[in-house]
C-alpha positions in Angstrom: 70.4 101.5 -100.4 73.4 103.3 -98.8 73.5 105.8 -101.7 69.8 106.4 -101.3 70.2 107.1 -97.6 73.2 109.4 -98.2 71.2 111.3 -100.8 68.3 111.6 -98.4 70.5 112.9 -95.6 72.2 115.4 -98.0 68.8 116.7 -99.2 67.6 117.1 -95.6 70.7 119.1 -94.7 70.2 121.4 -97.7 66.5 121.9 -96.8 67.4 123.0 -93.3 70.1 125.3 -94.4 67.6 127.4 -96.3 65.4 128.1 -93.4 65.8 131.4 -91.6 66.4 131.5 -87.9 63.4 132.7 -86.0 63.1 134.6 -82.7 60.1 134.8 -80.4 59.1 136.7 -77.3 58.5 133.4 -75.7 62.3 132.9 -75.7 63.9 136.0 -74.2 67.3 134.4 -74.2 67.0 133.7 -77.9 66.2 137.4 -78.6 69.1 138.4 -76.5 71.4 136.0 -78.4 70.1 137.3 -81.8 70.9 140.8 -80.7 74.4 139.8 -79.6 75.0 138.1 -82.9 74.1 141.4 -84.6 76.6 143.3 -82.4 74.2 144.6 -79.7 74.8 143.9 -76.1 71.8 143.4 -73.9 71.1 142.7 -70.2 68.3 140.3 -69.6 66.4 141.3 -66.5 62.8 141.7 -65.4 60.4 144.7 -65.3 58.3 145.9 -62.3 55.7 143.1 -62.7 58.3 140.3 -63.2 58.0 140.0 -67.0 61.3 139.7 -69.0 63.0 142.9 -70.1 66.2 143.5 -72.1 68.2 146.6 -71.4 70.2 147.5 -74.4 71.6 150.4 -76.5 71.2 151.5 -80.1 72.9 154.5 -81.8 73.9 155.7 -78.3 70.4 155.6 -76.9 69.6 153.3 -74.0 66.5 151.3 -74.8 64.3 148.8 -72.9 62.8 145.9 -74.7 59.6 145.0 -72.8 57.9 141.7 -73.1 54.1 141.5 -73.3 51.4 138.9 -73.5 53.2 136.8 -70.8 51.5 134.4 -68.5 50.5 136.4 -65.4 51.8 133.9 -62.9 54.9 132.4 -64.6 55.9 135.5 -66.6 56.7 133.1 -69.5 55.3 132.4 -72.9 55.2 136.1 -74.0 53.9 136.8 -77.4 55.2 140.3 -78.2 57.9 142.8 -77.4 58.0 146.6 -77.3 61.1 148.8 -77.8 60.7 151.7 -75.4 62.6 154.9 -74.8 61.6 158.1 -72.9 63.2 161.5 -73.4 63.4 164.1 -70.6 62.8 167.6 -71.8 63.3 170.9 -69.8 59.7 171.9 -70.7 56.6 170.0 -71.8 56.6 169.0 -75.5 54.0 170.5 -77.7 51.6 167.6 -78.7 51.7 168.8 -82.3 55.4 168.0 -82.4 54.7 164.5 -81.1 52.2 164.0 -83.9 54.8 165.2 -86.3 57.2 162.4 -85.1 54.4 159.8 -85.3 53.5 160.8 -88.9 57.1 160.3 -90.1 57.5 156.7 -88.7 54.7 154.3 -89.5 55.3 151.8 -86.7 56.4 154.2 -84.0 54.0 155.1 -81.2 54.6 158.5 -79.5 53.0 159.5 -76.3 53.6 162.2 -73.7 53.7 161.6 -70.0 52.1 163.8 -67.3 55.1 166.2 -67.5 55.0 166.4 -71.3 58.0 164.2 -71.9 57.8 162.1 -75.0 58.0 158.3 -75.0 58.7 156.4 -78.2 57.6 152.8 -78.5 57.6 150.2 -81.3 55.6 147.0 -80.9 56.4 143.7 -82.6 54.1 140.6 -82.3 56.3 137.6 -82.5 53.8 134.9 -81.7 55.4 131.5 -82.6 58.3 133.2 -84.2 59.4 135.7 -86.8 62.6 135.7 -88.9 65.6 137.0 -86.9 66.4 139.3 -89.9 62.9 140.9 -89.6 63.4 141.5 -85.9 66.8 143.1 -86.3 65.5 145.3 -89.2 62.8 146.6 -86.9 65.3 147.2 -84.1 67.6 149.2 -86.5 64.7 151.2 -87.8 63.7 152.0 -84.2 67.2 153.3 -83.7 66.9 155.5 -86.8 63.6 156.8 -85.6 65.2 157.7 -82.2 67.9 159.7 -84.0 65.3 161.5 -86.2 62.8 162.1 -83.3 65.5 163.5 -81.0 66.1 166.3 -83.4 62.5 167.2 -83.3 62.1 166.6 -79.5 65.0 168.9 -78.6 64.8 171.4 -81.5 63.2 174.2 -79.5 65.5 173.6 -76.5 68.8 174.2 -78.2 
């Protein structure tokens, strides 16, 4: 009986060891901790409407991680995040250049504000949770897209 219980406990511990850690927008502190464990510092704060927001940096670019799908009153139980970064140009950016950036990066959304400055966003639906490794891969790819896009954004201003 004792051997059977020991074997069952051992099997249960191996089953849990193979499961990937998950992150979700419903747990902003967990996202912040996942980023920290991957070497990225982040300040957990709130945006203008009271939803969670993480201010962080990747590849030298300051980035906001905005939380969406949150309860309107409690600002909890969010279901997605968006990486967001704006660039301030001296002159308005040609919309064709913005489309060029968008065509290179499948998950990157590019928009121009009223002054023609580009904003680069990357949305991730986390729902009940996604593997931490998937979230961090998306974050690193977003950082690469910022590096690549900055060359195009400022190419005609150099």
